[in-house]
N, C-alpha and C positions, 0 to 999 in steps of 0.2 A: 430637632432639625427634621422637618418633613420633606420628603422627596417624593415627587410624583412617580408612580410606577407606570411606565409607558409600555407600549407593545414591544419596543426594542429590548427593554429590560427583561420582559417575559421570554422573548425569543432567545436571549442570552442564557436564561435559566432553564429553558425547556429541555435541552439535552441532558442536563444533570437531573432534572425532575424525572424524565422518562427512564433514566438509568437507575433511579432510586437512590441517588447520591446527595440529596438535599436534606436539610434539617426539617423538622416538623413545621417550623414557622415558614420556611421558604416554600415547602410543599403546599401549605395552606394558602399562601399568597398566590402561587401559580394557579391553584384550583379555583380560587375566588375570581381571578382574572379570566380564566377559561369559561366560567359560568356567564360572565358578562360579554364575552367575545365568541359567539358560536362558530365563526369562520376559523378562528385560531384553534378552537377546541376540536373541530373536524380535522384540521391539519395535524394536531397532536395525536389524535386517535389513529390517523393514517400512518404517521411515523412510528407509533407504538406497535402497529401491526407489521411494519416493514423491518426486515433484518437490517440493522444499521451497517453491517458490513457491505451491503449492496449499494449504499449511498456513496457516490464518488467524492473523493476529497480533492479539490483543486490544488495543484502544485504551484508554487511560485516559480518564476522564470529561473531563478538561481537553483532551486531544488530540481527542476526539470533538467537543466543543463548538467548538474552534478550527476544525476541518474544516467543521462545519456553518455557522459564521459566514462563513468564506471562500466556501463554495459559495453561500450566500444572497447575499453581496455580488456575486459574479460573475453570478448570475441577474438581480439588479436592474440591474446595469450593462448586461447584454446586452439586457434588456427596454427600457431607456431608449434604447439605441443604435438598436434596431430601430424604436422609436416615432419617434425623431427622423428616421430615414431615411424612414419612411412619411410623415411630415408634409412633408418636403422634396419627396418624390415627388408628393404631392397638390398642393402649392403650385405645383410645376413644371407639372403638367397644367393647373391653373387658368390660369396665365399663358399657356400655349400656346393654350388654348381662347380666351381673351380676345384674344390677338394675331391668331390666324388666322380665327376664326369671327366675332367681334364686330367686328374691325377696329380695335381700339384701338392706335394706334401712337404 
């Protein structure tokens, strides 16, 4: 079964190739294709020089919404926790003032 190796196939393999995660045969296939496609070879060289962590990964709408919901929940929890801490601090100060200043014992 002969399958044509298209540019899209090489683009799919390129991240694995650049990460050194391909077999020897796949690496040879990608390298041979890059020799025949100088534009793609330049792109591969550019990506190889770039820190892959800098490349943004697009989120699906569902993943973006899930992230938004989790962030909102964390902000609400943090706000409630700080508010509760503030109320306890104010009540503590009031008790101390009543105890020491007013003399309620």
